[in-house]
C-alpha positions, 0 to 999 in steps of 0.5 A: 777142244783147245784144252784137250789138244794142249794136254795131248800135245804135252804142253800142259800136264792136265786141265787144271794146269792149263786153266791156272796158267790161262787165268794167271795170264789174263789177270796178270795183265789187269792186276799184278797183285792178283797175279802175285796172289795166284802164283804165291798162294793159290797155286802152292796151296792147290799143289799141296792139296793135290799132293796130300788131300788129307791135309784139307780141313773139313767144312765143319773145321773151316767154319769153326776156324772162321767163327773163332777168328771172327770172335777173336777180332770182335773181342779186340774192338 
């Protein structure tokens, strides 16, 4: 498989790195704003999670935050 060969050769450290670069390259040709988002937000967020998975909020916490933000937005209108 292409991914395994690239990792074995040392070009990529793992499958996630290979896939991230592949997606970024593909999307950057189509939408520069998506490339910027992937590079500046998605990549660092994923790296921070991998470095410290305890920072990840639970599903319940995430939904509570979304509900709070929606309620706050609704109150303004």
